TILOVEX-316721 format. One line per 5 residues: number of its first residue (from 1); their letters; for each residue x negated, y, z negated of N, C-alpha, C. Coordinates in steps of 0.001 Angstrom, whole numbers, plus 500000, padded with zeros to 6 digits. Each point is the difference from the previous one (the first is absolute). Layout:
% residues N
NUM> A> X Y Z X Y Z X Y Z | ... $
This chain:
% residues 234
1> XXXXX> 192598 422770 239653 500089 500300 498948 500582 500049 499203 | 500298 499500 499210 501600 500003 498828 500566 501391 500135 | 500330 501012 500182 500054 501067 499446 501535 500327 499062 | 500195 498389 499436 501638 500244 499088 498773 500273 498673 | 498895 499698 499732 499670 499683 498649 499904 502130 499978 $
6> XXXXX> 499560 500585 500605 499616 501254 500028 500905 501147 499817 | 499990 500789 498286 500680 500780 499906 499994 501750 500809 | 501101 500433 499905 500072 501475 500624 499463 500676 499547 | 498635 501087 500386 499530 500910 499237 500622 501459 500859 | 500113 499982 501095 500672 501162 500412 501102 499982 500864 $
11> XXXXX> 501087 500844 499730 501130 500443 500891 500311 500877 500426 | 500030 500413 501272 500506 501416 500436 501303 499494 500976 | 501260 501061 499388 501356 499931 500204 500396 501634 500870 | 500727 499671 501360 500288 500746 500363 498963 501331 500338 | 498970 499901 500562 498773 500771 499767 500347 500932 501319 $
16> XXXXX> 500600 501132 499804 499957 500893 501199 499345 501071 500079 | 498917 500782 501133 499174 500920 500179 500339 500767 501102 | 500239 501382 499730 500313 500965 501558 499457 500671 499743 | 499167 500855 500858 499012 501469 499728 501388 501159 500674 | 500030 500752 499551 500554 501151 500872 499373 500564 500804 $
21> XXXXX> 500951 500095 501448 499391 500340 501019 500644 501604 500812 | 500106 500903 499059 500554 501435 500284 501557 499728 499778 | 500735 500962 500396 501736 500713 499711 500507 498134 500322 | 500866 499397 498869 500530 499130 499663 499496 498897 500927 | 499077 499720 499669 499255 498844 500769 499070 499105 499584 $
26> XXXXX> 500055 498411 499911 498736 499253 498844 499813 499298 501032 | 498574 499541 499551 499579 498994 500844 500644 498816 498709 | 500316 498605 500770 500212 499407 498909 499195 498630 500404 | 498655 499868 499195 499223 498773 499896 500419 498617 499443 | 500463 500130 498934 500224 498855 499373 501707 500135 499907 $
31> XXXXX> 500502 498699 500035 500900 500149 500272 500967 498972 499020 | 499865 499882 498844 500772 499263 498902 498790 498364 499921 | 498847 500393 499832 499343 498862 499841 500009 499390 498478 | 500279 498521 500270 499762 498956 499101 498860 499534 499766 | 499381 499464 499352 498676 499261 499851 499712 499447 498248 $
36> XXXXX> 499558 498825 499926 499749 499533 498710 498596 499261 500296 | 499250 500133 499071 498327 499173 499871 499826 499659 499140 | 500070 498694 500485 499207 498678 498638 499025 500388 499549 | 499634 499372 498688 498404 500190 499256 499395 499420 501198 | 498298 500044 500333 499280 499213 500833 500064 499568 500935 $
41> XXXXX> 501273 500770 500690 500302 499826 501303 498654 501434 501084 | 499993 498982 501013 499382 501177 501220 501327 500358 500793 | 500241 500754 500061 500979 501108 500721 499800 500256 501079 | 499890 500013 501765 499950 501139 501071 501035 500531 500405 | 500043 501205 500142 500863 500637 500357 499502 500806 501746 $
46> XXXXX> 500975 499318 500793 499563 500786 501786 500949 500581 500499 | 499688 500448 501187 501309 501205 500475 499013 500363 500704 | 500521 500990 501225 499255 500986 500930 500069 501197 499053 | 498801 500714 500883 499312 501483 499523 500925 500614 499924 | 500401 501057 498766 500754 500314 500094 501594 499834 498875 $
51> XXXXX> 500088 498549 499858 500797 499192 499073 500317 500517 498888 | 499224 500626 499513 500239 500372 498356 499033 498948 499001 | 499352 499202 500258 499252 498953 499443 499272 500636 498866 | 499228 501084 500470 498598 501093 498961 501176 500571 498748 | 500974 500375 500310 500848 500611 499867 501097 499317 498847 $
56> XXXXX> 500126 498883 500244 500525 498866 499095 498410 499592 498760 | 499313 499605 500351 499205 499732 499356 499528 501562 498772 | 500401 500701 500737 499766 501573 499073 501109 499928 498839 | 501028 499561 500594 500974 499717 499177 499917 499291 498932 | 499754 498874 500067 499744 498761 499184 499013 500267 498643 $
61> XXXXX> 498707 500358 500975 499126 500801 498993 500165 501387 498834 | 501156 499972 500565 500341 501571 499283 499186 501338 500522 | 499672 499560 501189 499111 501884 500330 500722 500729 501067 | 501430 498860 500664 500425 501293 500079 501385 499480 499258 | 501481 500955 499907 501141 499953 499554 500659 499567 501242 $
66> XXXXX> 500989 498816 499447 501176 500020 500955 501363 501163 500501 | 500492 500082 500716 500988 500863 500589 501419 499214 498627 | 499927 499250 500233 501062 498678 498948 499231 498955 500022 | 500403 499004 499149 499514 498663 499649 499124 499758 498612 | 499939 499189 499791 499317 499704 498843 498458 499023 500160 $
71> XXXXX> 499283 500022 499228 498783 499538 499544 500187 499248 498666 | 499826 499017 500232 499634 499118 498355 498425 499162 499843 | 499380 500418 499361 498483 498948 499797 500589 499737 498706 | 500345 498345 500077 500102 499425 498438 501291 500909 499860 | 500148 499988 498542 501402 501139 499306 499727 500943 500558 $
76> XXXXX> 498893 500561 500355 499691 501890 499970 500424 500440 501575 | 501347 500731 499287 500559 501037 501762 498800 500993 500484 | 499171 499646 500955 498760 500809 499589 500627 501845 500961 | 500953 500108 500118 500446 501316 500732 500633 500885 498924 | 500252 499103 498432 500139 501037 498889 499085 500370 499546 $
81> XXXXX> 498801 499878 500134 498965 500825 499292 499882 501298 501040 | 499567 500943 498874 499373 501566 500575 498709 499769 500928 | 499589 500584 500349 498984 500155 500838 498695 499590 499472 | 499923 500227 498798 498929 500255 498822 500243 497851 499521 | 500723 499785 499898 500687 498566 499775 499097 499670 500828 $
86> XXXXX> 500714 499935 501253 499861 499181 501317 498672 499925 500318 | 498896 500792 499933 498179 499941 499855 499728 498989 499319 | 500259 499944 498864 499910 499386 499339 500010 498138 500059 | 501056 500436 500403 500896 498538 500244 499499 499647 501388 | 499590 501012 500506 499425 499072 501576 498655 499208 499642 $
91> XXXXX> 499490 501009 499213 498395 499905 499644 499841 498636 499274 | 500566 500023 498978 500189 498610 499451 500762 498663 500725 | 500851 500310 500402 500676 498549 500621 499561 499181 501561 | 499966 501308 500673 500017 499800 501559 498587 500240 500211 | 499263 499135 501506 498937 500666 500555 500107 500089 501397 $
96> XXXXX> 499644 500423 500557 500143 500964 501607 498461 499862 500704 | 500191 499957 501003 499185 499951 501145 500490 500361 501196 | 499343 500153 500665 500412 501710 501149 499198 499197 501212 | 500596 500813 501572 498836 499578 500543 498799 500858 499960 | 499578 500595 499715 499641 501040 499423 498956 499871 498695 $
101> XXXXX> 498940 499500 500038 499505 499472 498352 499974 501122 499526 | 500125 501356 499603 500295 500948 499076 499199 499983 499370 | 498944 499530 499915 498409 499717 498805 499442 501885 500048 | 499716 499989 498847 499175 501753 499744 498602 499530 500298 | 499257 500682 501143 499206 499822 500550 498758 500517 498863 $
106> XXXXX> 500475 500740 499178 498259 500563 498800 500369 498328 498676 | 500972 499525 500059 499517 498313 499361 499735 498633 500734 | 499247 499331 499313 499816 499005 500121 501092 499600 500034 | 499856 498207 500497 501092 499290 500409 500379 499821 498393 | 499209 499547 499138 499913 499110 498418 501405 501829 499402 $
111> XXXXX> 499576 501009 500238 500482 501321 499647 500974 499818 500472 | 500224 499937 501333 501580 499604 500707 500767 499374 499366 | 499635 498627 499794 500809 498493 499672 500347 500855 498469 | 499130 500609 498677 500519 500547 499259 501082 501223 499860 | 499867 500810 501200 501033 500868 499519 501646 499758 499467 $
116> XXXXX> 500791 499256 500413 501088 499273 499253 499956 500333 499089 | 499389 499308 499122 499595 499786 498857 499315 501064 498945 | 499344 500607 500138 499545 501365 500083 501731 500560 499533 | 500592 500374 501326 501149 501050 500021 500686 499427 498245 | 499855 498959 500569 501136 499025 498372 499289 500482 498741 $
121> XXXXX> 499122 500274 500199 499245 500336 498735 499210 499445 499595 | 499498 499087 500428 498475 499420 499605 498571 500325 500236 | 499332 499907 499153 498741 500889 500379 499385 498655 501510 | 498972 500909 500024 499355 499271 500877 498916 499015 499760 | 499907 499343 498837 499423 498831 499475 500878 498919 499622 $
126> XXXXX> 501032 500587 499636 501244 498807 500437 500672 499670 500582 | 499717 500846 501072 500568 499397 501590 499219 499298 500614 | 498435 500273 500292 499007 499625 500471 500338 498585 500525 | 499786 499037 498840 499808 498381 500126 501389 499674 500599 | 501268 500617 500106 500730 499462 501054 499811 500205 501309 $
131> XXXXX> 499521 501365 499992 499951 500441 501542 498976 499424 500270 | 498832 499208 499554 498724 499463 500725 500410 498289 500085 | 501248 499292 499254 500674 499168 500387 500250 500027 501366 | 501108 501183 500108 500864 500013 500888 499144 500068 501570 | 499304 500785 499830 498955 500426 501356 499213 497918 500322 $
136> XXXXX> 500244 499499 498819 498855 498968 500491 501129 499171 500358 | 501461 499820 499605 500489 499283 500605 501032 500653 501753 | 499717 501307 500308 499774 499937 501274 498821 499941 500859 | 499031 499679 499019 498704 499511 501091 499294 501151 500179 | 499462 500983 498889 499395 500976 500281 499304 500419 498606 $
141> XXXXX> 499341 498698 499518 499585 500545 498179 498415 501098 500619 | 499290 499395 501154 499336 500373 500244 499960 501629 500546 | 501051 500234 500037 500251 501772 500975 500512 500645 498438 | 499951 499739 499119 500910 500790 498609 499453 501667 500003 | 498661 499887 500502 499399 501824 499794 499879 500677 501374 $
146> XXXXX> 500448 499181 501020 499964 500763 501274 501242 500684 499986 | 499567 501564 500657 501427 500625 500126 500832 499893 501245 | 501133 500739 500304 500675 498740 500859 499637 500029 501877 | 498747 501656 500052 499286 500065 501316 499643 499328 500177 | 499007 498994 498368 499243 498898 500460 500339 498895 500383 $
151> XXXXX> 501470 500023 500101 500630 498475 500247 500263 499940 501219 | 500769 498718 500454 500679 499999 501322 501445 500111 499701 | 500581 500186 501255 501508 500395 499548 500894 498778 499601 | 499202 498686 500214 500878 499319 499432 499327 499415 498625 | 498895 500213 499610 499437 500043 497992 500915 501318 499831 $
156> XXXXX> 499906 501048 500435 501254 501274 499274 501199 499767 499970 | 500857 499283 500784 501159 499374 499896 500086 498805 498694 | 499298 499185 500544 499511 498982 498070 499667 500710 499098 | 499683 500944 499855 499778 500935 499022 501196 500610 499256 | 500661 500804 501043 501795 499908 499775 501077 498993 499908 $
161> XXXXX> 499333 499036 499951 500518 498610 499317 500237 500144 498781 | 498477 499939 499576 499959 499886 498890 500328 501232 498972 | 500300 500936 500328 499907 501114 499351 501930 499595 499598 | 500243 499910 501507 501713 499431 499751 500141 499535 498851 | 498933 498784 499443 500185 498776 498743 500162 500686 498630 $
166> XXXXX> 499120 500947 500373 499044 500242 498395 500909 500066 499291 | 501157 500503 499961 500991 500034 498921 501277 498555 499983 | 499391 499154 500133 500565 498916 500051 502012 499947 500312 | 500184 500568 501548 501099 500386 500212 500979 499187 499905 | 500932 499728 499901 501446 499392 499776 500105 499898 501385 $
171> XXXXX> 499346 500661 500911 500613 500323 501830 499308 500602 500896 | 499353 499581 500849 498909 500227 500804 501150 500366 501349 | 500051 501392 500629 500065 500541 500863 499004 499990 501122 | 500393 499926 501540 498893 500402 500904 500174 500318 500756 | 500032 501081 500571 500485 500506 501299 498564 500095 501488 $
176> XXXXX> 500587 498602 500926 499144 500091 500842 498358 499960 499575 | 499689 499016 498932 498930 500391 499377 499089 499232 501162 | 500331 499436 501185 498410 499996 500704 500173 500440 501214 | 501017 500945 499969 500300 501156 501158 498721 500523 500494 | 499159 499878 499621 498787 501401 500306 498683 498934 500383 $
181> XXXXX> 500491 498897 499525 498718 499011 500235 499467 499306 501601 | 499490 499603 500225 499572 498761 501063 500600 498672 499574 | 500078 499695 501402 500894 498579 499578 499094 498797 499018 | 498809 500420 499644 499211 499327 499317 500108 500087 498674 | 499922 501172 499724 499957 500085 498165 501418 500126 500047 $
186> XXXXX> 501191 500236 500618 501186 499670 499985 500638 499107 499168 | 498913 499119 500587 500577 498580 500036 499168 499512 498696 | 498989 499861 499919 499783 500066 498606 500272 501268 498807 | 500722 500677 500178 500372 500614 499080 501793 499381 499753 | 500583 499138 500891 500980 499692 499640 500314 498418 499314 $
191> XXXXX> 498478 499929 500122 499674 498438 499236 499826 500194 498723 | 499730 501121 500180 499720 500838 498116 501279 499798 499172 | 500723 501011 500888 501150 500398 499419 500894 498844 499515 | 499991 499083 501197 500719 498845 499778 499356 498423 499196 | 498846 500276 499368 499195 499574 499132 500340 500696 498248 $
196> XXXXX> 500060 501438 500216 500191 500472 498588 501310 499743 499944 | 500569 499587 500744 502060 499772 498973 499480 498812 499805 | 499742 499177 501126 500257 498386 499622 499077 499875 498520 | 499045 500478 499916 498885 499362 499023 500182 500721 498473 | 500384 501723 500022 500572 499945 498803 501937 500698 500011 $
201> XXXXX> 500738 499390 501160 501025 500157 499521 500646 501571 500672 | 499148 500372 500398 500412 501818 500009 500704 499786 501715 | 501453 500861 499414 500910 500608 500738 499838 500635 500747 | 499887 500190 501618 499867 500596 501135 500814 500277 500904 | 500309 501477 500102 500860 500697 501062 499414 500287 501116 $
206> XXXXX> 499985 499772 501139 498707 500572 500923 501215 500456 501115 | 499492 501106 500549 501343 500417 501565 498307 499870 501162 | 500383 499538 501208 498917 499719 500138 500532 500047 501785 | 499312 500249 501498 501066 499279 500596 498399 498868 500089 | 499418 499140 499430 498782 499395 500743 500740 498422 499500 $
211> XXXXX> 500011 499279 501398 500501 498249 499828 499640 499215 499184 | 498305 500179 499753 499293 499158 498935 500348 500258 499035 | 499874 500960 499317 500908 500619 499120 501305 499044 499358 | 501000 500471 501131 501241 499292 500100 500296 498215 499992 | 498728 499525 500191 500103 498440 500389 499606 499591 498298 $
216> XXXXX> 499330 500705 499000 499324 500066 498984 500872 499694 498573 | 501575 500903 500545 501091 500504 498998 500711 498918 499429 | 500084 499936 499240 501480 499453 499004 501195 500238 501301 | 500056 501394 499779 501564 500143 500617 499794 501095 501204 | 500577 500361 500708 499705 501314 501503 501393 500777 499361 $
221> XXXXX> 499911 501292 499973 501231 500543 499910 499771 500786 501354 | 501415 500458 500941 499573 500802 500875 501279 501583 499641 | 498784 500944 500141 500855 501297 500096 500229 500505 501667 | 501298 500158 500057 500662 500533 501360 501311 500756 499493 | 499792 501512 501146 501004 500506 499732 500875 500315 498230 $
226> XXXXX> 498938 500257 499274 500310 500288 498619 500781 498675 499214 | 499513 499290 500942 500427 498094 499083 499144 499070 499526 | 499979 499485 498962 499012 498796 500460 500710 498982 499818 | 499081 499042 500266 500688 498481 500902 499076 499082 499499 | 500226 499063 499403 499507 498565 499658 498947 499804 501521 $
231> XXXX> 498939 500273 499957 499816 499277 501710 499211 498398 499815 | 499429 499181 498869 499642 499064 499289 499887 500104 499264 | 500025 498450 499138 499697 499733 498951 499102 498778 500296 | 498998 499939 499026 499257 498283 499929 500427 499261 498871 $
């Protein structure tokens, strides 16, 4: 897959993250990470538990501020925003998929998928057609009216994928998206994510332990001891 034609979407420069650990001590999780993500790439970040994969994803997605360093999405310096601007920016530009689906139990699958658009100020009437299309794309058109407790684990995670795509994000960040699923549902979810990436040119950055998912990636980056190294190019 010729990567030369792809333009840069996101750049992270010299990202440090440390957590205070009491008197004059700090736990350094990220130690000067540099990362570049290009439009339409499917990038996987691997590394041992506790290596900081989730922390890095949260910083790239503006969910957590770095101790030092810069993240730029397009021309925007993510952390130049106030908290309020940052929330708007996340909602409009980014999609998130977590290990746990975080669906709202009292709402149907369709209503859950609509949620990011409603937060962005659209009406239910405006949001519903796209939500229905997305549910169709993740194979759940016939489950739109079901509530999360009426869906299997794999179906719930597919609803979460559709919700992440609702506002047509520039970048989708997924943190161990299949970590809570059995092998069969996990493989099915991986195929779906790669299909969405290829079919619609979506950009994914996925933190995972899963070998099947790393096999499908354009690039694999390894995080260890707070540093990021290229593990594999395709």
